[in-house]
N, C-alpha and C positions, 0 to 999 in steps of 0.2 A: 926292246920297247923303250922309246925315248919319251921322257916327261919333262915339261917345262912349266914353271908356275911363277906367280908373283905373290908377295905377302898381302894378305887381307888387311885392309886399313884398320879394322877394329878387332883384330885377332885376340886382344886381351879381354874382350867383353865376356861376360858370363852368360850371354844369350845363347840359346841352343843353335846348333848348326843345321841348316837345311841344305841338302845336296841336290843338284840338278845335273843329270847325265845327258849329254848331247852327243849322239853319234854323228859323224860327218863323213861325207864323201863328195868332193867337188861342190861344196856348199858355201864357199866364201861369199857368194852374192847374197844369200839369205841369212847367213849366220848373224850379222850385226843386229838385224831386227829381232831375231830370237833372243840374243843376249840382252838387248835393251828391255825386253818384256819381263825379264826375271827380276822381281823385286818383292821384298818382304821386310817391312820395318820391324817386325817382331822377332826376327832371327838373323844370325849371320848367314851369309850365302856362300856356298862352295859350288863352283861350276866345274864339272869334269867333262871336257871335250875329248872324245876318243875318235881319232881320225883313221880311216880305213884306206890308207895309201892314196890320198888325193893327188890329182895332177896340179891343183892350185895351192900346194902346200905353203909356198912363200907368202901368199896373201892370207892364208889361214893363220900362219904364225904371226903376221903383223896384226891381224884382228884380235887374236887371243891375248897377245902380249900387251895390248892396250887396255885390257880389262883386268884389274888386280885380283878379281875373284876367280879367275880361270886357271885351271891346270890343264895343259894340253898333253894328251897321250898320243904318241905316234906309233902305230902298230908296224912291226917290221914287214908284214906281208898282208895282203888283202884277204879278208874273209867275208864278213857280212855285218849288218847292223845289230843282229842279235848278239853276236860275239862282242861287239863294242859295248852294248848295254850291259852285258854280263861283267865285262872288265870294269866298267864304271861303277856298277853296284858293289863289286868286291872292294874297290878302292875308296868308296864313299865314307866320309867321316860323320856325316849327318845321321841323326836318328830317323828322320824322314827323308826319303829319296824320291824325287820326281824324275820322270823321263820326258824329254822334249826333243822332237825331231828338228833338225836345223832349218827346215823350211816352214815350220809352224811358229806360233807365238802365243804366250800366255795372256789371259785376261787379267785386268787389275783385281787384286785381292785373292787370286786363286791359291797362292802358296800358303798364306796364313789360314785360309779356310780349310785347306787339306790337313794342315797340322792339327787344327781343332777337331776335324772329323775323325782322324786316326785316333786321337786321344779319347774322344767321346765314345767311339764304337769299339775301341781296342782291335781294330782291323789291321791285319798284316798287309792287306792289299786293298786299294780303293781304285775304282774306275768311275767314269762319270760322263756327263753330257759334254757336247762340244759344238762349235760352229764350223761351217765350211765356207771356203772362199775360192772361187774359180777365176779370180783375176778381174771380174767385172761386177760381182755381187757377193753378198755374204748372207748366210741363212743358218738357222738351227739345224744341226744334223738330226735325221730321223732315228731317234733311239728311245726305247722304252726304259722304264725304271727297273733296276734289278732289286728284288726284295727277297732273295734267297732261292733255294732249290737248284736244279740242274743248270749250271752255267752254259752247258752245250745247248740245251733247249732254249735258254734265254737268248743266246746269240743267233741261233739258226732257225728257230721257229716262233719266237715271241717278240721279234722286232728289236732285239738288243744289239749291243756292239761293245767293243773294248779296244779302242785305238791306242797305239803306243804312247802318244802324247797325253793321253788321259790317265795313264797308269801312275800310281805312286805306291810306295811301300813304307812301312814302319819297321825298322830292323829289329826292334825289341819284340815285336809280335810276329814277325815273319818266321815261317817254318822251313826256310831253306830254298824256297822256289826261286829260280833264276831263269834267264832266257836261254833257249836251246839253239846253239850255234849251228846245229845240223839242219835247221829249217831255212830253206832258201826263200820262202814266202810265208805270209800269214804268221809272222813271229809273235805279234801281239796276241792273236787268238791262241797260239800255242802256249804262250805264257799263262794266260788266264785259265785255260783248260788244265794246265799242270798245277796251277794254284788250287783249283777246286779238287783235283785228285789228291793233293797233299794235305787237304783239310784246312787250308788257309781260311780265315774269316775274311770275307770279301764285302767291303762297304761300297756304297754308291753315292756319288756327289750329284745332287739334283740340279746344280747350277753349272752352266757351261763355263769351263775354265780355260779352254784353249781354242784358238782359231787354227783350223787345219787347212793348209794350202793345197788343194787338189790339182792345181794347175802346174805345179813345179815339175820341171823336166827331169829332175833326179829322183823323183818319188818312185819307190819300188812298186807301190800299189797301182801306179799308172802304167805298168807293163805286164803283159800276159806271160806266164810261164806255166804251160799246161802240165808238164811233168811234175813240177813242184807242187802245184795245186792238187793234182790227183793223188800224189803221195800223201799230202796233208789229210785229204779226205779219208784215204784208206787207213792211215796209221793213227789218226788223232780223233776221229769221230766215231762214236759207238753205235749210232743208229743209221740204218739205211735211209730213213725218211730225212734225217738231217744231211746225209751225204747228198741226196738228190736236191735238196734246197740249196746246199752250198754250190753244187755243180751248176745249177740253174743261175745262181747269182754270178758265177764266173762267166757263164755264157753271155749274160746281159752286159757285164763289164767289158768283155772282149768286143762286143758289138759297139758299145759306146766309144771304145778306143779306136774303132775302125779296123779291128783285127778279125776279119771274117774267117780266116783259116783256123784260128784258135777257137772261135765260137763253134765251128763245125766239129772240131775234135771234142769239145766239151759236150756237145749234143750226143756224139757217139758214146761217150762215157756214161751219159745219163741213160741212154737206152739200155745199156748193160746192167743198170740198177733197177730194172723193172718198174719204170715210172707209171703213174696213173695216166689215164687217158687225157686228163687236163694238162698234166706235165708234158706228155708226149706231144700233143697238138699245140700247146702253148709254146714249147721250144721251137717247133717247126715254124710257127708264126713269127717268132723273133728272128729266126734265120732269114725268112722271107723279107721281113722288114729291113734287115741289114742289107740284103741284096738290092732293095728298092731305095736305099738311102734314108730310111725312116727310123733307124735304130735309136738315134739320140732322142727323138720325140717320144718314142715308145718307152725308153728308159725313164724319161721325166714323168710320164704318165704313171708308170708302175711305182716310182718313188712317191708320188703324191698319194696314190691309193694306199701305200704302206702306212 
């Protein structure tokens, strides 16, 4: 594993270090905006970019070498973003560590607010609100407030979410939770479910701290992987009701992406979970909408109703 870095200009300061871990894969086009959004006048900033064997490595090296805050880690073989985040978390020198996908960017004031929130709540893990951008418009992501209780129910039955770029940890309070490199998809949900199982204190940031670019061509969540999603539901969700809700959401996402074949496979998996009549007929209607070219409109309607 190859690392390169530049000296931080104010390394002699007594201010605390905040680390930001950025996994990359063919992300040189969006990385400059992500790096430019990382600012916090109350702390020194350490940025750990962990690259997953990109094809655009020369441009990535040029971008990261121009920012003295950045250490670039070049993995010797490709794995996935969860492995990259786990490497970054292990290497981070900061007491507070934030995670940022290379196609997303932070909102002003986010880093200092997170530091204060971790200290005030003594939370090992904090998640929070976010904004979405599809390349033409930006809006608040539909996410409810987490105020304790089952994190699985929060995400899969109570309108919650935990996106990778909204996650931060405080190493002094963290009980060892890290990202599971075995997960090919849903790595952010896998992390927060593991945090809950480990007894982490999980805080919630009520202000949107990151803009998530859902139009990026390199975004993993923009691609269906039926086997990985069904394995996640089987191995990481404890309730059949939540498994059904999860599979329904994957069905809707597949239709939104124009992947009708994956949507049909998700419906087959749903039927094996003994769905309610509403779930059974609702999923049939979604498949029909996809065949008629109405899936995107139906997805927007369901998102509004949520």
